[in-house]
C-alpha positions as CSV (number, residue, x, y, z in Angstrom):
1,M,-21.3,44.1,-46.0
2,A,-19.8,41.0,-47.9
3,G,-17.0,40.9,-45.4
4,A,-19.5,41.1,-42.5
5,A,-21.6,38.3,-44.1
6,G,-18.5,36.2,-44.5
7,I,-17.6,36.7,-40.9
8,G,-21.1,35.8,-39.8
9,A,-20.9,32.6,-41.8
10,V,-17.5,31.7,-40.4
11,G,-18.7,32.7,-36.9
12,S,-21.9,30.6,-37.1
13,L,-20.0,27.7,-38.7
14,A,-17.5,27.9,-35.9
15,G,-20.4,28.0,-33.4
16,M,-22.1,25.1,-35.0
17,T,-18.9,23.1,-35.0
18,V,-18.3,23.7,-31.4
19,A,-21.9,22.9,-30.5
20,R,-21.8,19.7,-32.4
21,S,-18.4,18.5,-31.0
22,V,-19.4,19.5,-27.5
23,M,-22.5,17.4,-27.6
24,R,-20.4,14.4,-28.8
25,R,-17.7,15.1,-26.2
26,I,-20.1,14.9,-23.2
27,S,-20.7,11.1,-23.7
28,D,-17.1,10.3,-24.2
29,D,-14.8,8.8,-21.6
30,D,-12.4,11.3,-20.1
31,P,-8.8,10.0,-19.6
32,Y,-7.8,13.3,-18.1
33,A,-10.7,13.7,-15.5
34,D,-8.4,13.6,-12.6
35,E,-5.5,15.6,-14.3
36,D,-4.0,18.4,-12.3
37,F,-3.6,21.1,-15.0
38,E,-2.2,23.6,-12.4
39,L,1.0,21.5,-12.1
40,L,3.3,24.3,-13.1
41,D,2.1,26.5,-10.2
42,A,4.0,24.2,-7.8
43,D,7.4,24.6,-9.7
44,R,10.1,27.0,-8.6
45,G,8.8,30.6,-9.5
46,F,10.7,33.7,-10.6
47,V,9.8,37.1,-11.9
48,V,11.8,38.5,-14.9
49,T,11.4,42.2,-15.6
50,T,11.5,43.3,-19.2
51,E,13.4,46.2,-20.7
52,D,10.3,48.4,-20.4
53,G,9.3,47.3,-16.8
54,V,6.8,44.5,-17.4
55,P,7.1,41.6,-14.8
56,L,7.0,38.2,-16.4
57,A,6.0,35.2,-14.4
58,V,8.5,32.4,-14.9
59,R,8.6,28.7,-13.8
60,E,11.5,26.3,-13.7
61,V,11.6,22.5,-13.6
62,G,14.8,20.5,-13.1
63,P,18.2,21.1,-11.7
64,E,19.8,24.4,-12.2
65,D,23.2,22.9,-13.4
66,A,21.6,20.7,-16.0
67,A,23.5,20.3,-19.2
68,L,20.7,21.9,-21.3
69,T,17.9,24.4,-20.8
70,V,14.7,24.1,-22.9
71,V,12.7,27.4,-22.8
72,F,8.9,27.3,-23.8
73,A,7.0,30.3,-25.2
74,H,3.3,29.9,-25.3
75,G,0.7,31.1,-27.8
76,F,-2.0,33.8,-28.1
77,T,-4.7,33.9,-25.3
78,L,-2.9,31.0,-23.5
79,R,-0.4,30.8,-20.7
80,M,2.6,28.6,-19.8
81,G,0.1,25.9,-18.6
82,A,-0.6,25.3,-22.4
83,F,2.7,23.1,-22.2
84,H,1.2,21.0,-19.3
85,F,1.7,17.6,-21.0
86,Q,5.2,18.5,-22.1
87,R,6.1,19.6,-18.5
88,A,4.6,16.3,-17.0
89,R,6.1,13.9,-19.5
90,L,9.5,15.4,-20.5
91,T,10.5,15.8,-16.7
92,E,10.3,11.9,-16.6
93,E,12.0,11.7,-19.9
94,W,15.0,13.8,-19.3
95,G,15.4,13.5,-15.5
96,S,18.3,15.6,-14.2
97,Q,19.8,16.1,-17.7
98,V,17.5,18.9,-18.7
99,R,16.0,22.0,-17.1
100,M,12.8,23.4,-18.5
101,V,11.8,27.0,-18.2
102,F,8.3,28.2,-18.8
103,Y,6.9,31.9,-18.8
104,D,3.8,33.8,-19.4
105,Q,3.9,36.3,-22.2
106,R,3.3,40.0,-21.4
107,G,-0.5,40.6,-20.8
108,H,-1.1,36.9,-20.3
109,G,-1.4,34.6,-17.4
110,Q,0.3,35.8,-14.2
111,S,2.6,38.3,-16.1
112,G,2.0,42.0,-15.9
113,D,0.0,44.1,-18.2
114,A,1.6,46.4,-20.6
115,D,1.0,49.4,-22.9
116,P,-1.0,48.2,-25.9
117,D,1.6,49.7,-28.1
118,T,4.0,47.0,-26.9
119,F,1.8,44.2,-27.9
120,T,4.0,43.3,-31.0
121,V,5.9,40.2,-32.1
122,D,9.0,42.4,-32.1
123,Q,8.6,43.1,-28.5
124,L,8.0,39.4,-27.6
125,G,11.3,38.5,-29.1
126,R,13.0,41.0,-26.9
127,D,11.0,39.6,-23.9
128,L,12.4,36.2,-24.6
129,E,15.9,37.6,-24.6
130,A,15.2,39.1,-21.1
131,V,14.0,35.7,-19.9
132,L,17.1,34.0,-21.3
133,A,19.4,36.7,-19.8
134,V,18.1,35.9,-16.3
135,M,17.1,32.2,-16.5
136,A,19.8,30.8,-18.8
137,P,22.8,33.1,-19.0
138,R,25.1,30.2,-19.7
139,G,25.1,26.8,-21.5
140,P,23.1,25.5,-24.5
141,V,19.4,26.3,-24.9
142,V,16.7,24.8,-27.0
143,L,13.7,27.1,-27.8
144,V,10.1,25.8,-28.1
145,G,7.3,28.1,-29.3
146,H,3.6,27.4,-29.8
147,S,1.7,29.6,-32.2
148,M,2.4,33.3,-31.2
149,G,5.3,31.7,-29.1
150,G,6.8,30.3,-32.4
151,M,6.6,33.8,-33.9
152,T,8.5,34.9,-30.7
153,V,11.2,32.4,-31.3
154,L,11.4,33.7,-35.0
155,S,11.5,37.3,-33.8
156,H,14.3,36.4,-31.3
157,A,16.3,34.8,-34.0
158,R,16.0,37.9,-36.3
159,Q,17.0,40.3,-33.6
160,F,19.7,38.3,-31.8
161,P,21.4,36.2,-34.7
162,K,24.7,36.0,-32.9
163,S,23.1,33.7,-30.3
164,Y,22.6,31.1,-33.0
165,P,24.2,28.4,-32.8
166,S,26.6,29.4,-30.0
167,R,24.0,29.7,-27.3
168,I,20.8,28.6,-29.0
169,T,21.4,25.0,-30.4
170,G,17.9,24.1,-31.5
171,A,14.3,25.3,-31.9
172,A,10.9,24.1,-32.3
173,L,7.9,25.9,-34.1
174,V,4.6,24.3,-33.1
175,A,1.4,25.4,-34.9
176,S,3.0,28.6,-36.0
177,A,3.6,30.9,-39.0
178,A,6.4,33.0,-40.1
179,E,4.2,35.8,-41.4
180,G,0.7,37.3,-40.9
181,V,-2.4,35.2,-40.5
182,A,-4.4,37.5,-42.8
183,R,-5.2,34.6,-45.2
184,S,-6.5,32.2,-42.6
185,P,-10.1,32.2,-41.3
186,L,-8.8,34.4,-38.4
187,G,-7.6,37.0,-40.9
188,E,-11.2,37.3,-42.2
189,I,-12.6,37.8,-38.6
190,L,-9.9,40.4,-37.8
191,K,-11.8,42.7,-40.3
192,N,-14.8,42.8,-38.1
193,P,-15.8,46.4,-37.1
194,V,-16.6,45.1,-33.6
195,L,-12.9,44.2,-33.1
196,E,-11.8,47.6,-34.6
197,G,-14.0,49.3,-32.0
198,A,-12.5,47.2,-29.2
199,R,-9.0,47.9,-30.5
200,F,-9.7,51.7,-30.5
201,A,-11.1,51.5,-27.0
202,T,-8.2,49.7,-25.5
203,R,-5.8,52.2,-27.0
204,Y,-7.6,55.5,-26.6
205,A,-10.4,55.1,-24.1
206,P,-9.1,52.3,-21.8
207,K,-12.0,53.0,-19.2
208,T,-14.7,52.2,-21.8
209,V,-13.0,48.9,-22.9
210,H,-15.4,46.8,-20.6
211,R,-18.3,47.9,-22.9
212,T,-16.7,46.2,-25.8
213,R,-15.6,43.2,-24.0
214,G,-18.6,40.9,-24.5
215,A,-19.0,41.9,-28.2
216,A,-15.3,41.2,-28.9
217,R,-15.3,37.9,-27.2
218,A,-18.5,36.9,-29.0
219,V,-16.7,37.5,-32.3
220,I,-13.3,35.9,-31.5
221,G,-14.2,33.3,-28.9
222,P,-16.0,30.7,-31.1
223,V,-13.3,31.0,-33.8
224,L,-10.5,30.2,-31.3
225,R,-12.5,27.4,-29.8
226,A,-13.4,25.9,-33.1
227,A,-9.9,26.0,-34.3
228,S,-8.4,24.6,-31.1
229,Y,-9.1,20.9,-31.7
230,G,-9.6,18.9,-34.9
231,D,-11.0,15.8,-33.2
232,A,-14.3,15.6,-31.5
233,R,-13.0,12.9,-29.2
234,I,-10.7,15.2,-27.2
235,S,-11.0,15.0,-23.4
236,P,-13.6,17.3,-22.0
237,S,-11.2,18.2,-19.2
238,V,-8.6,19.4,-21.7
239,V,-11.1,21.4,-23.6
240,A,-12.3,23.0,-20.3
241,F,-8.8,23.8,-19.4
242,S,-8.0,25.5,-22.7
243,E,-11.2,27.4,-22.7
244,R,-10.4,28.7,-19.1
245,M,-7.0,30.0,-20.4
246,M,-8.7,31.8,-23.3
247,H,-11.3,33.2,-21.1
248,D,-8.9,34.4,-18.4
249,T,-7.0,36.5,-21.0
250,P,-7.7,40.2,-20.6
251,I,-9.7,41.7,-23.4
252,A,-6.9,44.4,-24.0
253,T,-4.4,41.6,-24.5
254,L,-6.7,39.8,-26.9
255,V,-7.5,42.7,-29.0
256,G,-4.0,44.3,-28.8
257,F,-2.2,41.3,-30.1
258,L,-4.7,40.3,-32.9
259,H,-3.3,43.2,-34.9
260,A,0.3,42.0,-34.3
261,L,-0.7,38.5,-35.5
262,E,-2.3,40.0,-38.6
263,V,0.7,42.0,-39.7
264,H,3.8,40.3,-38.4
265,D,6.5,39.1,-40.7
266,E,9.3,37.2,-39.1
267,T,10.5,35.4,-42.3
268,A,13.9,37.0,-41.8
269,G,14.3,34.9,-38.7
270,L,14.2,31.7,-40.7
271,A,17.8,32.4,-42.0
272,T,19.2,32.5,-38.5
273,L,17.1,29.3,-37.4
274,A,18.6,27.6,-40.5
275,K,21.9,27.5,-38.6
276,V,20.5,25.0,-35.9
277,P,18.5,21.8,-35.8
278,T,14.7,22.6,-35.9
279,L,11.4,20.9,-35.5
280,V,8.3,22.1,-37.2
281,V,4.9,20.6,-36.0
282,C,1.3,21.2,-37.0
283,G,-2.1,19.6,-37.1
284,D,-3.7,19.1,-40.5
285,R,-6.9,20.6,-39.3
286,D,-5.4,23.7,-38.0
287,L,-7.5,26.7,-39.2
288,L,-5.4,29.5,-37.6
289,T,-1.9,28.5,-38.8
290,P,-2.7,26.1,-41.7
291,K,-0.3,23.4,-42.5
292,D,1.1,25.2,-45.5
293,C,2.6,27.7,-43.1
294,S,4.5,24.9,-41.5
295,E,5.4,23.4,-44.8
296,R,6.8,26.8,-46.0
297,M,9.0,27.2,-42.8
298,A,10.3,23.6,-43.0
299,D,11.3,24.2,-46.6
300,A,13.4,27.2,-45.6
301,L,15.1,25.1,-42.8
302,P,17.6,22.7,-44.1
303,D,18.1,20.8,-40.8
304,S,14.3,20.5,-39.9
305,E,12.0,17.7,-39.2
306,L,8.4,18.4,-40.2
307,V,5.7,16.6,-38.3
308,I,2.1,17.1,-39.6
309,I,-0.3,15.3,-37.2
310,G,-3.5,14.0,-38.7
311,G,-6.8,15.1,-37.4
312,A,-5.3,17.6,-35.0
313,G,-6.1,21.3,-34.6
314,H,-4.3,24.3,-33.4
315,L,-3.7,23.3,-29.8
316,V,-1.8,20.2,-31.1
317,Q,0.5,19.9,-28.0
318,L,-2.6,19.4,-25.8
319,E,-4.6,17.3,-28.4
320,Q,-1.7,15.0,-29.4
321,P,0.9,15.4,-26.7
322,G,2.5,12.1,-27.1
323,I,3.5,12.7,-30.7
324,V,4.7,16.3,-29.8
325,N,6.7,15.1,-26.9
326,D,8.4,12.3,-29.0
327,A,9.3,15.0,-31.6
328,L,10.8,17.3,-29.0
329,V,12.9,14.4,-27.6
330,R,14.3,13.8,-31.0
331,L,15.0,17.6,-31.4
332,V,16.9,17.6,-28.2
333,E,19.0,14.6,-29.3
334,R,19.8,16.3,-32.5
335,A,20.6,19.7,-30.7
336,T,22.7,18.6,-27.8
337,P,26.2,17.1,-27.0
338,S,26.6,13.4,-27.6
339,K,26.9,12.4,-23.9
340,L,23.3,13.8,-23.2
341,T,22.0,12.2,-26.4
342,A,23.2,8.7,-25.2
343,M,21.7,9.4,-21.7
344,T,18.4,10.6,-23.2
345,R,18.1,7.5,-25.5
346,R,18.8,5.1,-22.6
347,L,16.2,6.9,-20.4
348,R,13.6,6.7,-23.3
349,E,14.3,3.0,-23.8
350,R,13.9,2.4,-20.0
351,V,10.6,4.4,-19.9
352,R,9.3,2.5,-23.0
353,H,10.3,-0.9,-21.5
354,H,8.4,-0.2,-18.3
355,G,5.6,1.6,-20.0
């Protein structure tokens, strides 16, 4: 009962926070009122089939013969559109020098559903390898993972260490953690019997899962929303976009991956990532992967830059895209051949000069 009371308190606190910030948001100006958040849908599309037959939706931006490929792995209950601002700004920044590859994780976005038993961080690392094998079989690659996507990168590093630094020349871990989120507010909520019931239904009685859908969303939704942003002045259009992504995520995916996030331990991947330049980013108001998770990862990565963004929550790349984009540009400069570095720097100076 104490646990349930704690959940109620966190849930209602989250609900109140959301309600308060939404009230404030409505009166604010919205710099992104005319933003096209479906920009990625117009990019070159591919389907990559995983080892167990799940079709992953993939999008590609930039020339196929670019000197470097940057691959983005999104977080829990999101889709590749979570990197909307990186897609928009970095295309201008890098021009023809860099190709960007985005994909929807299994069970998310436009990618196929999968057996709930495969909703593991271990499997996500192998899915990333499948994407790399098809989309970037040659040439240097930088990996960027947000939240569960950062765990995906760590999982890949643990399982495919020989690719570092020969193929993977740099990596970014954004609002992520090397091990389970049991100690964060999300960990407390995961103990809720409603979620246990939904997890049981998705695994053993999939036809009844719709009955638990509303209850499970009612428990987890307010927490994810409250943790998304740290600053009440966030654009209402950005908030609506991220909430749409969360709402569109199937309940079986949501419930299935919750357990994986609770128990995963990819600290072994840090030893592999230590061979390449890395970037670790988080907001100091991130409730789901608190900043000490990022600080611990950065401590284990000798060639890392740690960027802690004041006032930002878990969806830091949507909340403070400029700071995240600048940090990614610095990472690519550290992780790529000198010719590209000089070109990138010149481009950036030109953009700044005209901006």
